[in-house]
C-alpha positions in Angstrom: -16.1 -3.7 17.0 -14.2 -5.9 19.3 -14.0 -4.2 22.7 -10.3 -4.9 23.0 -9.6 -3.4 19.6 -11.8 -0.3 20.6 -9.5 0.0 23.6 -6.2 -0.2 21.6 -7.5 2.5 19.0 -8.5 4.7 21.9 -5.2 4.5 23.6 -3.4 5.1 20.1 -5.7 8.2 19.5 -4.8 9.5 23.0 -1.2 9.1 22.5 -1.3 10.7 19.0 -2.9 13.9 20.5 -0.4 14.0 23.5 2.4 13.7 21.0 1.3 17.2 19.7 2.1 18.8 23.1 5.3 19.2 25.1 6.1 20.4 28.4 7.9 23.7 28.4 10.0 25.0 31.4 11.6 28.5 31.5 14.3 29.0 34.1 16.3 32.1 35.1 20.0 32.6 34.8 20.5 30.8 38.1 18.6 27.8 36.9 15.5 28.6 39.0 12.2 27.5 37.6 10.1 30.6 36.5 7.3 29.0 34.3 6.0 25.5 33.3 3.3 24.7 30.9 2.3 22.6 28.1 2.5 24.0 24.6 1.7 22.9 21.1 4.8 21.6 19.3 3.8 23.3 15.9 2.8 26.8 16.9 4.1 26.9 20.7 0.6 27.9 21.8 0.0 27.3 25.5 -2.4 24.5 26.3 -3.9 23.4 29.6 -2.3 24.1 32.9 0.1 27.0 33.4 2.2 27.7 36.4 4.4 30.7 37.3 6.8 30.7 40.2 8.4 33.2 42.6 12.3 33.2 42.9 12.1 31.0 46.0 9.9 28.4 44.4 6.5 29.4 45.8 3.6 29.4 43.1 2.9 32.9 41.9 0.1 32.0 39.4 -2.1 29.1 38.4 -4.1 29.4 35.1 -5.4 27.4 32.2 -5.0 28.1 28.6 -6.8 27.1 25.4 -5.1 27.9 22.1 -2.8 30.5 23.9 -5.7 32.2 25.4 -6.7 32.3 29.1 -9.7 30.0 29.6 -11.1 29.0 33.0 -9.9 30.0 36.3 -6.8 32.0 37.0 -5.4 32.3 40.5 -2.6 34.6 41.7 -0.8 34.3 45.1 1.1 36.4 47.3 4.7 35.2 48.1 3.5 33.8 51.6 1.0 31.5 49.7 -2.2 33.5 50.4 -4.6 34.0 47.5 -4.3 37.5 45.8 -6.7 37.3 43.0 -9.2 34.8 41.6 -10.5 35.5 38.1 -12.3 33.7 35.3 -11.8 33.8 31.5 -13.5 32.5 28.5 -11.3 32.6 25.2 -9.2 35.3 26.6 -11.8 37.6 27.9 -13.1 38.1 31.5 -16.2 36.0 32.2 -17.6 35.1 35.5 -16.7 35.8 39.1 -13.7 37.9 40.1 -12.4 38.2 43.6 -9.3 40.0 45.1 -7.9 39.6 48.6 -5.8 41.7 51.1 -3.1 39.6 52.6 -4.2 36.9 55.1 -7.0 35.9 52.7 -9.2 38.7 53.6 -11.6 39.5 51.0 -10.9 43.0 49.3 -13.5 42.9 46.4 -15.9 40.7 44.7 -18.1 41.1 41.6 -18.5 39.5 38.1 -17.8 40.0 34.5 -20.1 39.6 31.6 -18.7 39.8 28.1 -15.3 41.2 29.4 -17.0 43.9 31.3 -17.9 44.5 35.0 -21.5 44.0 35.5 -24.0 43.8 38.4 -23.2 44.5 42.1 -19.6 44.8 43.2 -18.6 44.8 46.9 -15.4 46.3 48.4 -14.1 45.6 51.8 -11.6 47.0 54.3 -8.9 44.9 55.8 -10.8 44.5 58.9 -13.5 42.6 56.7 -15.9 45.6 57.0 -17.9 46.3 53.8 -16.5 49.6 52.3 -18.8 50.0 49.4 -21.5 48.2 47.4 -22.2 49.5 44.0 -23.9 48.5 40.5 -21.6 48.3 37.6 -22.6 48.3 33.8 -20.0 48.2 31.1 -17.2 48.7 33.5 -18.7 51.8 34.8 -20.4 52.5 38.2 -23.9 53.0 37.0 -26.6 52.5 39.6 -27.2 52.6 43.5 -24.3 52.7 45.8 -23.8 52.7 49.5 -20.5 53.4 51.4 -19.5 52.9 54.9 -16.8 54.0 57.2 -14.2 51.4 58.4 -16.2 51.2 61.7 -19.4 50.0 59.8 -21.2 53.3 60.2 -23.0 54.5 56.9 -20.9 57.2 55.1 -23.0 57.8 51.9 -25.8 56.7 50.0 -26.9 57.6 46.4 -26.9 56.6 42.8 -24.3 56.8 40.0 -25.3 57.4 36.2 -23.1 57.3 33.2 -23.7 59.1 29.9 -22.6 58.4 26.3 -19.8 60.9 26.7 -18.5 60.4 30.1 -14.9 61.9 30.3 -14.8 62.2 34.0 -16.1 58.7 34.8 -19.2 58.1 37.0 -21.6 60.8 38.0 -23.7 61.2 41.1 -27.3 61.6 40.0 -30.4 62.1 42.0 -30.6 62.3 45.8 -27.4 61.9 47.7 -27.0 61.6 51.3 -23.7 62.1 53.3 -23.1 61.1 56.9 -20.4 61.9 59.5 -18.4 59.3 61.4 -21.1 59.1 64.1 -23.8 58.3 61.6 -25.4 61.7 61.7 -26.6 63.1 58.5 -24.4 65.9 57.5 -26.1 67.1 54.3 -28.2 66.1 51.3 -27.6 67.0 47.9 -29.7 67.0 44.6 -27.4 65.9 41.8 -27.8 66.0 38.0 -24.9 64.0 36.4 -22.4 65.2 38.7 -23.7 68.7 39.3 -24.9 68.8 42.8 -26.8 71.5 44.8 -26.0 71.1 48.5 -28.6 71.8 51.3 -27.2 71.3 54.8 -29.2 69.5 57.5 -29.5 72.5 59.7 -30.9 74.6 56.9 -33.6 72.0 56.4 -34.3 72.1 60.2 -34.6 75.9 60.1 -37.0 75.7 57.2 -39.2 73.1 59.2 -39.3 75.4 62.2 
């Protein structure tokens, strides 16, 4: 095929595809732009980049759509422009890294989704950037080792969560659990069985050893 004819056909094809889409803008009663995105002319489904705005014009949300479903990265912003949330989607479901932030772009939590469910290690942070908790998730439930810290960075608790098939009350402490005071001194240990814990104070342990 002649290369110039190929170029012409390619341009015509691209124009034909683009003609299926239109730019849609939604404004409030005062004429202020609220949303802007491309949509299919036939079924009005969102396609491609999506923008949502605060009343004063700042971007509130940036996202990407495929056939009216969230697909790819989605970012939400505070009114001052700082990032609030970064999440990822695949065909309308959570998939990939998730991050949320305190104001001033300080990380609040970070983890990942697999098949629309929280999975693996998730970390949570105080506003001073200190790690608050690290815990393992499975199917949106805390299910595995966890460590908690005071805002000062001192260890607060260490143990394991376990879920059951019927888990009405959420996650359950299971196995050996240690709790520490704000000075980092061990306050007590607990032997837990799916949330049912037997407490043994440290001083009782010391008395038994003497």
